[in-house]
N, C-alpha and C positions, 0 to 999 in steps of 0.2 A: 286668211291666204297663206300667208308665212311658212305658217306650219305644216298646212294640205301640203308645201310646197319639199318640205325638211321630209314629211312621211314619203312623196311620193320617191327622192329621192332613194330611203330607205327599202320599197321595196322593188325599186331597179335593179339593187345592191343584190337584193334576195334571191330575187328571180336570174339574173347574173349567174350567179355563182350554184345555182341549182343546173343548169341548162349548159353550165362550164366542162367541161373532160376532165380530168383526173389526169395529172401530171407525172406520174408512177400509181398505178394496181398489182394491190398485194397477192400472187396468189392463193386461193383456201388449200392448206394441207391436207391432206388425204391420209397421213398415213402420222406416226406417235411420231417418229425419227423426224418428222420432217417440221417440225414444231422448232426447232432447232436450238432448245433450250436441254438441261438434264431430265432425264426424265423423271428422277428420284423427284426433284421439281414438282412435275405434271403430275405425280403419283399426291406428293402429299396437300396440293390444291383442293385434286377428287377428293379424298379426305375429310380434310378441313373443309369443303362441303357438304359433304353428307353427314358429319359431324356435328356441323351446326343446326340443319336442319332435320334431320332424324330422318323419320320413313319419306321418300324422296321418288321422281321419276326420273328418266334418264333425259327425258327432252329440256326437261326442268333444268337440269343441273350441264347440259350442254348451252343452252340460251347464257348462262350466265358467265360460262367458264370461255364461253368465245368459240365452243371447242365444236369442226364440225360431227356427226351424228355416227358417220363411222370410228372418227380419230374415240369420241365417247364410249365409244360402246367394246372396242379393242383395250379399255382401261377397264372399264366393267369385269368384261370377260377374266380378264387379268386375276383381277382382286377377287373377284370370285372362287379361280379357282382356287388359290392361297388361304381359300376360307378366312377371307378381313370382310367381304357383303354378307348376303343374305337376300334372296328373292320370296318378298313377300306378297308378293301375286303380280298381275297383268290389268292394266289396264288399257284396253283396245290393243293394241299393239306393242304398248310402250310398259318398261319393264317398273316394275314398284319397290325400291331397297332396300335394306338399313345395311347397319354397321354390326357385324356378329359382336361376342364379348372381347374376344382377343382382336378384332377391329378396332375398337371402342380404346383398349387402353395404349394400341399403335396411334392412332389416328392422335390421343391424351399426350402421348412422348413427342410427337409431332410436331405439334402447336408450341411449345416448346422454345421452338425456333422463328415458325412464323404462324400468325392467325391468319394471311389475309386468303379470304377465296374469296377472289375478283374475278375478272379475263386474266384470260392466259396470257404473261407476257410473250412480247418477242423480244429477240436473241438483242443485244450489244450491238451488234456487229448488222444486222438488218437495219436497227432502227440511224445508225449511220449513214449504208448506205441511201437507204431512203431519203434520211435529208435533203442527202445531196442531192439528188436525184431531183428533188420539188425544188431548188433554188430562186431562185426571184431573178422574170425575166421582166421589165415592167415593160411596157410600148407605149411611153403616152407619147402627146403633142400638147403646141398649145390648146386645144379645143377641148380636147381631156381634160386639163389641164382645169380650165374655167369651168368645166359639168364639176369635175370634185370638188372646188369649192364654189360651186352655186350658190349657197346660202351665206360666206361672209363676201365682202366688200376690199378686194385685192387686189393691190396696184397690179397694172403690168409690171414694171420693175422688177419686183417680189414672184410674181408669176412666170419670169423668164431666168430668177434662180432655183425656186425649188425644183421645175421641172429635170432640171439637168443634175442636181443631186439625187432626186429620187431615181433617173436611169440608173445611176451610177450603184446603188443601194452600201454606198461607204457609209460611214458616224456622221451625223450630222449635227451642226451648233447653230440651235436659232437663239441670238442673246439679242437683249435689248430692254428699255427701261419696262416697267410692272404696268401689266392693264392695256399691248400692244397685239394679244393677240396672239403669242406664239404659242401655247398649249392648244390655240384653238388648229391653230394650223396640221400643227403636229399630230392631233388627233387625226384629221380629213387626211390625213396620206395611203390608209387604210384603203382611201375609196379608188385609189391607181391599181390596186390591185382586184382582176375579174375574174380570177381561176379560185377554186378549190385545191384542198390538200389530203391527204389521209395523215393522223396521228394517232399512235398506237397507246392504248388501253395501259399498257405499262411497259418496263422494259429488265427482263434480266440480267445486272450483271453477278458474275461468280459466284451464280446460287439465290443470290441476292433482290429484290425484288423494290424498283426505283416507280413507284403510280405516275405518270405523267400528264395524262388526260386530264384536266379540270374546267368543267362545267363553266362559271363563273368566266371563263379566258378563252375554253375554244369551244368556235359558236358553230353547233354541228349542224347540217344541212341533210334534205331526204334527198338519199342517193341508191337505188335501186341497183346490184351484182349480184349474184348471185357463186359469183365464180370470185369473189374478190375474201381476202381475208377478214374473218369475223372478229380477230384481235385489235383492228384500226376501223377507226371510226371517221366519217369523212365533214372535214370542213372548212369554215374559211380562213382562211390564213388571220391566225392571233395577232392584235394589239393590246399588251400590258401597259400600264402606266403605273408608274412610283414616284412619290414625290421625298418630304420628306423623313418619309417614315421606312427609307429603305437604311440596313445597317447593310453589314460584310457575311450575317447569315444569312441571310436569304439567296444571295448569290453560291450557297453551296446546297448540298444534301443535307436533307433535314432527318433524322433517326426517329421512328415514333417507336419506344422503349415498349406501350404494352403491346403491339403490334407484332411489333418485327422489322417494320414498312419502310422506305423510305419513302419522303416526298421531294420533288423533282425540285432545280431552283429553277428562279426567275429567266435567269436567261435558256437552260432549256425549253419552259415551259413559251418564248415566247419565238422558238426554232421559226424559222419559214415565214417569218412578218418582220415585226415593230416592236420594240421595247422604246418606248419613251422614259426619259430620266428627266422629269420635271422640277423646276425651281435647283437648278443640279448648284454647286453651292454651300445648299442648303442642309445636307442631308450629314445623321450623326457621322457619316464615313466623309473624311476629307477628300476633295475633286482627286488630289492626289493619291492617295489610298487606292480609291474607287481604280483611279487610270493606271495603276501598278500593278491591281489583281487582272484587268484584264488588256495589259500592252500586250498580250503574244496573239489573247483572240481579236481583237481590232484590228493588227495588223495580219494574222496567216490567218483566222477564219476557225480555229480549235479552239476548246477550253479544253481542261482538267480537271475532274471532282477526284473526290477522296472515297474510299468505304469508312468507315467509322474508324477499323480497324489498322486503317493506312494504306489501304491497295487503292491504288491512281487510276483512273482510267481516262480515253481522250473521249472528247461530246463533239460533233459541229457544231461552229460558232455562225450559224448562217442562216443572219439576221439582221436587219439595220437599226443602227442603235442612235436614238433621237437624243441628244439635250437642248436643254432648255433654260435658262437662266436669264437674271437681270444683271447679272453682274459683267463686269469685262472680262474676254477672254484670260488677257493677260494676268488678270488678277483668280484665274483659277488653274492654270499651269504653264512650266513653263512651255519653250518654243519646240523641245522634241517632243511633247506628250501631244501640245494640242495641232503638227504634223499629222499625226494620224487621223485628225477632223479633220477630213480635204474638203467639206463642204461648211464654210462659219457663212453665216447670213443673218446680216442685221433687221433686225425688226425695228419700226420707230414709230416715232406720232406720228400720227395722219396732219392733212395739208382738210386745211379747211369746207373744200368741194365734200371730201370724203367723210372728213365727220357730219357733214348734213344727208349724206345719203344714205349712210346708218344711223341719222335719227328717224328720217324718213322709215327704214328699210324696221325698225324698233317698236314706233308709234303705230305702221301699220300692224304690225303681229300683234300686238296688245288692246289693237283698237283703242287706242285711247284718242277722242279728241282735242286738236290743242291752234293755239294761235299760229297764221304762217308764221311770222316771226321767232317762232319759240326756238329754233336750231340755230339760228345767232344771239338768241340774248343764253341760249344756253353757252354757246361761244366764250362771248363774252367772261363771262361769268370762272367759265375753266379759268381762260388766261389770267383771270385776274386771282381769283382762290388759289389754283391751283401750282401744280409745276412748271406753270405757263409755257405749256404745249395741249393737244390737243389727244387723247388718249381713244381706241374704239372703244373701249369700256366702258365710258363714263355714258353715253347715251341707254341704254341695256340698266346699269346701275341705280341712273337719277327717274329712270321710268318706275325702275318696279319702289321705290324708297316715293315717288309720291303717290301710287296705289297705295301703300302703307297709310300716308297720310291721309285718302282721302278716307280708309279704312276707320282709321281711329275719328277723326273728323263725323263718320256717317255719312261724306260725301260722295255725290257720283267724281270720281278720277279724271282731272281736266288740266292740259298742261298750261300753264299760262304764267305771269314773270313775277307771281306772290307764290305761284305752287313754287317756281323754277327755283325761287330763291330759298326759300326752305330745303326744298332737296338738295342744292348746293350746299345750303350752311353744314345739315346732317352731315354731308358725305365729304367735304374738306374741314367742317369744326368752324365756326362762327369764331374762334380765338386762337391763337397759335403763341407757344410761348418763344421769346426772342429771346437766349440765353438767357443767366443769372444778374439781368441785371434789374428786376424787377418791371421792362417793358413787354409791354401785348400789344398785339396787332389785332383791330377787333374788329369783323365785318360788319357795318352799319344795314339798318336794312329799315327802310328804302329810304337813300333811291341804291339801285343796284349798281354793284359794280364798286361801290364805295369804300372805302377802306379810310379809315382815322386811329389814328396813334393817338393813342391815352395814355400819361404819366401816371402811373400808378403811384401814389406816392405810398413810401413806406411805413409798415407797422408802427406807432413810435413803440418804446419800450417800458413796462412796467414801472410806475416810478416804484425809489427805494420803499423799503416798511420805513417806517417813523421809529427811530428808535426807545425803545422801552424807559422807563421815568428807572428813576434810582426808586427799591421801594424801602415803604417808612414804615414806621410803627406804632403802632398804640398802646399807652400802656393800660391796663383796664387794674385798681387796685380794688380788691374784694371789700369790703364790711366784715373785719376779725373780732373777733371776743374781745374782753379785755385780757391784758398780760401777752398776748402774743403778737409776732411778730408779724407785720404784714409779710405777705409773697406776691409781689407785681408778678401777672398776667400777661405777657406780648405778644402780642398780634401781628404781626407781618400781612400787609394788602399790597 
């Protein structure tokens, strides 16, 4: 039942995205000069495509480079007139053509700078303008917030804090103990957006190409508009999540030396959407270093990137950054930095009633039979064995462990006191070191929730080795012939 509900929410999101109007629609250019990129770059991409594919058709080139037929035909006729292309024949009304000898020589020389032959880029100026046009404006209320988080058990107090923070689109800090659902809350913030945006496949900067569209990050939707510039793709607003793997290089342009093409950094890919920094404070890059890197973007909504030869350019920083951490805010940064995180929301342990609701929802979703007092029994075990509070993650984790134990025992999974005891022992550990005094705190089985403290006697040192005795000697005298003097032979044992 629960899985069907979640799937239904995703289907509703997809349908809403496909029906939603675009905030901005780029118009398809009809002339070569309307592309907004240097003509030499456009011709290089044309040559790279023909060089890679050999004999090709004009329609295939137009689809791959995302060019209108009039622009592709203009470039084709220009290169044919310069004897760089030669026509091989016709396929219906479509030209078949290839490079001439001089054309292959020229293409080989030009490919030394870049081997890119994908969609034609848009100019950095146009990209910045469109991102600003698509800045998110979230219109939500209590009902829409409850719907967005309907697959979680979220308290009214937490909803009342998340709603205004989402509307502001300012940086958000979710902090609290581990296992309280901070990451789950951050990931569901994307459901508050019900529109779609356009993202360019690539951007041109000073004659260089920066690839932006990432099918792993950007979820394309079906959208038919014959008048729209094909160099842009319609997508849902992006949501990117990074954790401990975040390193400084991921926030800058990355040059692929083999192709001469740059890959866009995380914050550029997340523009017009959400960037989640999970486990904030656990990265290789320190919180202070990261906040220093973003002190201007968080304040002024612009960022600065640099090409490999030092040229800097400006891009929009039009996204909501969500930091999730189990560290106290004052451990992460000083007051000046924390001021830029205008929304600080504590996500703590839950009350018994909420814990029981989470347990009921989990066992229903997993179709696990359970005894009526299982939630109460699990609560008691968590309070006794865990950190002394109730974490929302525990019911799901414990149920998964019980399923694994049942598979190991080749039994049907069932939640009862004995299975809960076993799962809790495996989850929290049945024994816990208390310093270096030789004392252990050991959980007993059964009765449940009982704890016994055992004094573990220190291991006695091994006895000292016995001293070796002084060596003694045995003199052996051999019989010798008459007239010779005996020579004693000494053997030490």
